[in-house]
C-alpha positions in Angstrom: -8.0 15.5 -32.1 -8.0 16.1 -28.4 -11.0 13.8 -28.0 -9.0 10.9 -29.5 -6.2 11.1 -26.9 -7.4 9.9 -23.5 -5.6 11.4 -20.5 -5.9 9.3 -17.4 -6.1 11.3 -14.2 -3.5 10.4 -11.7 -4.7 8.9 -8.5 -4.1 10.8 -5.3 -1.4 8.4 -4.3 0.4 8.9 -7.6 0.3 12.7 -7.2 1.6 12.5 -3.7 4.3 10.1 -4.7 5.4 12.4 -7.5 5.5 15.3 -5.0 7.7 13.3 -2.6 10.0 12.5 -5.5 10.2 16.2 -6.4 11.0 17.2 -2.9 13.9 14.7 -2.7 15.2 15.6 -6.2 15.1 19.3 -5.2 16.9 18.4 -1.9 19.6 16.5 -3.9 20.0 19.5 -6.3 20.3 21.8 -3.3 22.9 19.7 -1.6 24.8 19.4 -4.9 24.8 23.2 -5.3 26.0 23.7 -1.7 28.8 21.3 -2.1 29.8 22.4 -5.7 32.2 25.3 -5.3 31.4 26.5 -8.9 27.8 27.2 -8.1 27.0 30.7 -7.0 25.0 31.8 -4.0 22.1 32.5 -6.2 22.1 28.9 -7.4 22.0 27.8 -3.8 19.1 30.2 -3.0 17.3 29.0 -6.1 17.7 25.4 -5.0 16.4 26.3 -1.5 13.3 28.0 -3.1 12.8 24.9 -5.2 12.7 22.8 -2.0 10.3 25.2 -0.3 8.1 25.2 -3.4 8.1 21.4 -3.6 7.3 21.0 0.1 4.5 23.6 -0.3 3.1 21.8 -3.2 3.3 18.5 -1.4 1.6 20.0 1.7 -1.3 21.4 -0.5 -1.8 18.2 -2.3 -1.7 16.2 0.9 -4.2 18.5 2.5 -6.4 18.4 -0.6 -6.3 14.6 -0.7 -7.2 14.4 3.0 -10.1 16.7 2.5 -11.3 15.0 -0.6 -11.1 11.5 1.0 -12.4 12.5 4.4 -16.1 11.6 3.6 -15.0 8.2 2.3 -13.0 7.6 5.4 -15.9 8.6 7.7 -18.2 6.3 5.9 -15.7 3.4 6.1 -15.2 4.0 9.8 -18.9 4.1 10.4 -19.4 0.9 8.5 -16.7 -0.9 10.5 -18.2 0.5 13.7 -21.6 -0.8 12.7 -20.2 -4.3 11.9 -18.3 -4.4 15.2 -21.4 -3.3 17.2 -23.5 -5.9 15.4 -21.0 -8.7 16.0 -20.7 -7.7 19.6 -24.4 -7.6 20.0 -24.7 -11.1 18.4 -22.1 -12.5 20.7 -23.7 -10.9 23.8 -27.1 -12.3 22.8 -25.5 -15.7 22.3 -23.9 -15.5 25.7 -27.1 -14.5 27.4 -29.0 -17.3 25.7 -26.3 -19.8 26.8 -26.5 -18.5 30.4 -30.3 -18.8 30.4 -30.0 -22.4 29.0 -27.5 -23.3 31.7 -29.7 -21.8 34.4 -32.7 -23.7 33.1 -30.7 -26.9 32.9 -29.6 -26.3 36.5 -33.2 -25.8 37.7 -34.3 -29.0 35.9 -31.5 -30.9 37.6 -32.5 -29.6 41.0 -36.2 -30.5 40.4 -35.1 -34.0 39.4 -33.1 -34.4 42.6 -36.0 -33.2 44.7 -38.5 -35.5 43.1 -36.1 -38.5 43.6 -35.3 -37.7 47.1 
């Protein structure tokens, strides 16, 4: 029966988003318990621990996501760097070719002026 039900794994962004939501929900509960005079000190302390737990979970998931995706980021940065270097090299070669053509054209013009004069 378990094979029939497909569980989609949440993306890293969805997990982090859920963690952020939990932190803010816990913060709201904590503020409610601080403001509500009927709540006991233990309720406030419990809310504070809930916030700390949510922040800890968020930090762990964020770190895990960063570590998990670091190789992808490094490969992407390297690919962009290669493309930039290649584009820069092509532009430099174009510039050098243009400078050589202009220098050659200038020499031809000088030779024509010498032969006429």
